[in-house]
C-alpha positions as CSV (number, residue, x, y, z in Angstrom):
1,M,50.8,52.5,86.9
2,T,54.2,51.6,88.4
3,F,56.6,54.0,89.9
4,K,58.7,53.8,87.1
5,K,56.0,55.5,84.9
6,R,54.8,57.9,87.1
7,V,58.9,58.9,87.5
8,T,58.9,58.8,83.6
9,Y,55.7,61.1,83.2
10,Y,57.3,63.5,85.9
11,L,60.6,63.8,84.2
12,F,59.6,64.8,80.7
13,G,56.9,67.1,81.9
14,L,60.1,68.8,83.9
15,F,62.1,69.5,81.5
16,I,58.8,70.2,79.1
17,G,58.3,73.1,81.6
18,L,62.0,74.0,82.3
19,F,62.1,74.2,78.1
20,I,59.9,76.5,78.2
21,V,61.0,78.6,81.0
22,Y,64.1,79.3,79.5
23,F,63.3,79.6,76.1
24,I,60.8,82.6,77.0
25,T,63.6,84.1,79.3
26,S,66.1,84.4,76.9
27,Q,64.0,86.2,73.9
28,K,62.5,88.9,76.6
29,K,65.9,89.2,78.0
30,T,65.2,89.0,81.7
31,E,67.1,89.9,84.1
32,F,66.2,89.3,88.2
33,N,67.6,91.9,90.4
34,Y,67.3,90.0,94.0
35,L,70.4,91.6,95.1
36,P,69.9,95.5,96.4
37,S,72.7,95.9,94.5
38,K,71.3,94.8,91.5
39,R,68.2,96.8,91.9
40,V,69.6,100.4,92.4
41,I,71.9,99.7,89.6
42,A,68.7,98.8,87.1
43,D,66.9,102.1,88.6
44,I,70.2,104.3,87.5
45,K,70.5,102.5,83.9
46,K,66.4,103.6,82.9
47,K,67.3,107.4,83.5
48,S,69.2,110.2,82.3
49,W,72.6,110.4,83.1
50,L,74.6,113.7,84.0
51,Y,78.4,114.3,84.6
52,D,80.4,116.4,86.1
53,S,83.8,117.6,84.8
54,T,85.6,114.8,86.2
55,F,84.6,112.5,83.9
56,T,85.9,111.7,80.2
57,D,84.6,110.4,78.2
58,Q,86.5,106.8,78.3
59,I,85.1,106.6,81.9
60,K,81.6,107.5,80.7
61,K,81.2,104.1,78.6
62,N,81.2,101.5,81.2
63,I,80.7,103.8,83.8
64,L,78.3,101.1,85.8
65,E,80.1,97.5,84.9
66,D,81.8,95.6,87.4
67,V,80.3,97.9,90.3
68,D,79.5,97.6,94.1
69,I,78.0,100.1,96.3
70,N,79.1,100.3,99.5
71,F,75.8,101.3,101.8
72,S,77.6,101.7,104.8
73,K,78.4,104.8,103.1
74,S,75.8,105.6,101.4
75,I,73.0,108.6,102.6
76,L,69.2,107.2,101.6
77,N,66.0,108.1,102.5
78,V,66.8,112.0,103.0
79,D,64.8,114.4,100.1
80,S,63.5,112.7,97.0
81,C,67.5,111.9,96.3
82,N,69.4,108.7,97.9
83,I,73.6,109.1,97.1
84,Y,75.6,106.4,96.7
85,H,79.4,105.3,97.1
86,L,80.4,103.2,94.3
87,I,83.3,101.5,93.6
88,K,84.6,100.3,90.4
89,R,87.0,97.4,90.5
90,N,88.8,99.4,92.9
91,K,90.1,101.6,89.8
92,Y,87.7,104.8,90.6
93,R,85.5,105.4,93.4
94,F,82.5,108.1,92.7
95,T,79.0,108.9,93.8
96,V,76.1,108.7,92.5
97,K,73.2,111.3,93.7
98,N,69.7,109.3,92.4
99,C,66.7,111.3,91.9
100,T,63.2,110.7,90.4
101,N,63.7,111.5,87.1
102,K,67.9,111.6,86.5
103,V,71.3,110.4,87.8
104,F,74.1,112.6,88.7
105,F,78.0,111.7,88.7
106,S,80.9,113.1,90.7
107,N,83.0,113.2,92.4
108,L,85.4,110.5,90.7
109,I,88.3,109.8,92.7
110,S,91.5,107.2,90.9
111,T,92.9,104.5,93.9
112,E,95.7,103.4,91.4
């Protein structure tokens, strides 16, 4: 078998494999959360949420879109709840207390 045939078979198999992987992951709505901030947000989305009085209904709708976590101010591995400081698009700052079953949003501050 010539080198040209081997490369052709390899590329054909690679193309089919990539197509199958793409099809499977797009059907399952799979997310790959490799970064720490993405893993924390994915964990928060799975739990029930409680808000304090500083949050309005409009802010509650899209609270976790375009959010950055400030890990240097966050308090981790204390008791059963971790406390994270989040910044949303440089408009809002707030605190999230992430417990085992619930998430508490508090201390919303507008930075505008």
